[in-house]
NUVOLO-423699 format. One record per residue: x, y, z of N, C-alpha, C, O, CB in turn; residue in one letter. Coordinates in steps of 0.2 Angstrom, whole numbers, padded with zeros to 4 digits, always signed. Glycine has a CB too. Layout:
// residues N
XYZXYZXYZXYZXYZA...
// end
This chain:
// residues 67
+0250-0071-0511+0257-0071-0511+0260-0070-0518+0257-0072-0523+0260-0078-0508M+0266-0066-0518+0269-0064-0524+0274-0070-0527+0277-0073-0523+0272-0058-0524A+0274-0071-0533+0279-0075-0536+0285-0072-0536+0286-0067-0538+0276-0077-0543I+0290-0076-0533+0297-0073-0533+0302-0077-0538+0307-0075-0540+0300-0073-0526K+0300-0083-0540+0304-0087-0544+0300-0092-0548+0295-0095-0546+0309-0091-0540K+0302-0093-0554+0298-0097-0559+0304-0102-0562+0309-0099-0564+0294-0094-0565V+0303-0108-0562+0308-0112-0564+0306-0119-0567+0300-0121-0566+0314-0114-0559Y+0310-0123-0571+0309-0129-0574+0311-0134-0569+0317-0135-0568+0312-0130-0581L+0307-0139-0567+0309-0144-0562+0308-0151-0566+0302-0153-0566+0305-0144-0556D+0313-0154-0568+0313-0160-0572+0315-0166-0568+0317-0171-0571+0317-0160-0579E+0314-0166-0561+0316-0171-0557+0312-0177-0557+0314-0183-0556+0316-0169-0550S+0305-0176-0559+0301-0182-0560+0299-0183-0567+0298-0189-0569+0295-0181-0556E+0298-0178-0571+0295-0178-0578+0299-0173-0582+0303-0169-0579+0288-0177-0579D+0299-0174-0589+0303-0169-0593+0298-0165-0597+0293-0167-0598+0307-0173-0598E+0301-0159-0598+0297-0154-0603+0296-0158-0610+0301-0160-0612+0301-0147-0603C+0290-0157-0612+0289-0160-0619+0289-0155-0624+0287-0157-0630+0283-0164-0619I+0291-0149-0623+0291-0143-0628+0285-0142-0631+0285-0141-0638+0297-0145-0632S+0279-0143-0628+0273-0142-0631+0271-0135-0633+0266-0134-0636+0267-0145-0627C+0274-0130-0630+0273-0123-0631+0267-0120-0627+0266-0114-0628+0273-0121-0638D+0264-0124-0623+0258-0122-0620+0259-0116-0615+0256-0111-0615+0254-0127-0616L+0265-0116-0612+0267-0111-0607+0268-0104-0611+0266-0099-0609+0273-0113-0603C+0272-0105-0617+0273-0099-0621+0267-0096-0624+0266-0090-0624+0278-0101-0626A+0262-0100-0626+0256-0098-0628+0252-0094-0623+0248-0090-0624+0252-0104-0631D+0252-0097-0617+0249-0094-0611+0252-0088-0608+0248-0083-0607+0248-0099-0606T+0258-0088-0608+0262-0082-0605+0268-0080-0609+0274-0082-0607+0264-0083-0597A+0267-0077-0615+0273-0076-0620+0278-0071-0617+0283-0071-0619+0270-0074-0626S+0276-0067-0612+0281-0062-0610+0285-0065-0604+0290-0062-0603+0277-0056-0607E+0284-0071-0602+0287-0075-0597+0291-0081-0600+0297-0082-0598+0283-0077-0591V+0288-0085-0604+0291-0091-0606+0293-0091-0614+0290-0088-0618+0286-0097-0605F+0298-0095-0615+0300-0097-0622+0302-0104-0622+0303-0107-0617+0306-0092-0624A+0301-0107-0628+0303-0114-0628+0307-0115-0634+0305-0118-0640+0296-0118-0629V+0314-0113-0634+0318-0115-0639+0320-0122-0640+0320-0125-0646+0325-0111-0638P+0321-0125-0635+0322-0133-0635+0317-0136-0629+0313-0140-0630+0329-0135-0633D+0318-0133-0623+0314-0134-0617+0312-0127-0615+0314-0122-0617+0318-0138-0612K+0307-0127-0610+0305-0121-0607+0310-0117-0604+0314-0120-0600+0299-0123-0602M+0310-0111-0605+0315-0106-0602+0311-0100-0599+0306-0098-0603+0321-0104-0606V+0313-0097-0594+0310-0091-0592+0314-0086-0595+0320-0086-0594+0310-0091-0584V+0310-0081-0598+0314-0075-0601+0317-0071-0596+0315-0070-0590+0309-0071-0605K+0323-0069-0597+0327-0064-0592+0322-0058-0591+0319-0055-0596+0334-0062-0595P+0322-0056-0585+0319-0050-0583+0311-0050-0584+0308-0045-0585+0321-0044-0587H+0309-0056-0584+0301-0057-0585+0298-0054-0578+0301-0054-0573+0299-0064-0585A+0292-0050-0580+0289-0047-0574+0284-0052-0571+0278-0053-0574+0285-0040-0577D+0286-0055-0565+0281-0060-0562+0275-0056-0559+0270-0060-0559+0285-0063-0557F+0275-0050-0557+0270-0047-0554+0264-0045-0560+0259-0047-0559+0272-0040-0551V+0267-0043-0565+0262-0041-0571+0259-0047-0574+0253-0047-0576+0266-0037-0576K+0263-0053-0574+0260-0059-0577+0258-0064-0573+0258-0070-0574+0266-0061-0582N+0257-0062-0566+0255-0067-0561+0250-0072-0563+0251-0078-0563+0253-0064-0555D+0244-0070-0566+0238-0074-0568+0240-0079-0574+0239-0085-0573+0232-0070-0570A+0244-0076-0578+0246-0080-0584+0251-0086-0582+0251-0091-0584+0249-0076-0590E+0256-0084-0577+0260-0089-0575+0257-0094-0571+0258-0100-0572+0266-0085-0570I+0252-0093-0567+0248-0098-0563+0244-0102-0568+0244-0108-0567+0244-0094-0558R+0242-0099-0573+0238-0103-0578+0243-0108-0582+0241-0114-0583+0234-0099-0583E+0249-0106-0583+0253-0110-0587+0256-0116-0582+0256-0122-0584+0260-0106-0589A+0257-0114-0576+0258-0120-0571+0253-0125-0570+0254-0131-0571+0260-0116-0564V+0247-0122-0570+0241-0127-0569+0240-0131-0575+0237-0137-0575+0235-0123-0567D+0241-0128-0581+0239-0132-0587+0245-0136-0590+0244-0139-0595+0237-0127-0593S+0251-0135-0588+0257-0139-0590+0255-0147-0590+0254-0149-0585+0263-0137-0586C+0256-0150-0596+0254-0157-0596+0259-0162-0592+0257-0167-0590+0253-0160-0603P+0265-0159-0591+0270-0164-0587+0271-0161-0580+0275-0164-0576+0276-0164-0591T+0268-0155-0578+0268-0152-0572+0276-0150-0570+0278-0152-0564+0265-0156-0567Q+0280-0148-0575+0287-0147-0573+0288-0139-0572+0294-0138-0570+0291-0149-0579V+0283-0135-0573+0284-0128-0571+0283-0127-0564+0277-0129-0562+0280-0123-0576I+0287-0124-0560+0286-0123-0553+0287-0116-0551+0291-0112-0555+0291-0127-0549K+0284-0114-0546+0285-0107-0544+0287-0107-0536+0285-0112-0533+0278-0103-0545I+0290-0102-0534+0291-0100-0527+0288-0094-0526+0289-0089-0529+0299-0100-0525E+0285-0093-0520+0281-0087-0518+0284-0085-0511+0287-0088-0507+0274-0088-0517E+0284-0078-0510+0286-0075-0504+0280-0073-0500+0281-0071-0494+0291-0070-0505D
// end
């Protein structure tokens, strides 16, 4: 399944700005204050890196939606 959306969900925990997501997928994530998804990020090209960032996030606040 292809990733159609990547977002920050702080409903249970907060982003701790550790930069792990940006280190893992620098073309998709930036952490100016909290994690943000870069505009026009290519989810198809960076699928594996996005999934790795989701799995390795220490607070599990990075979420994806698939189609």
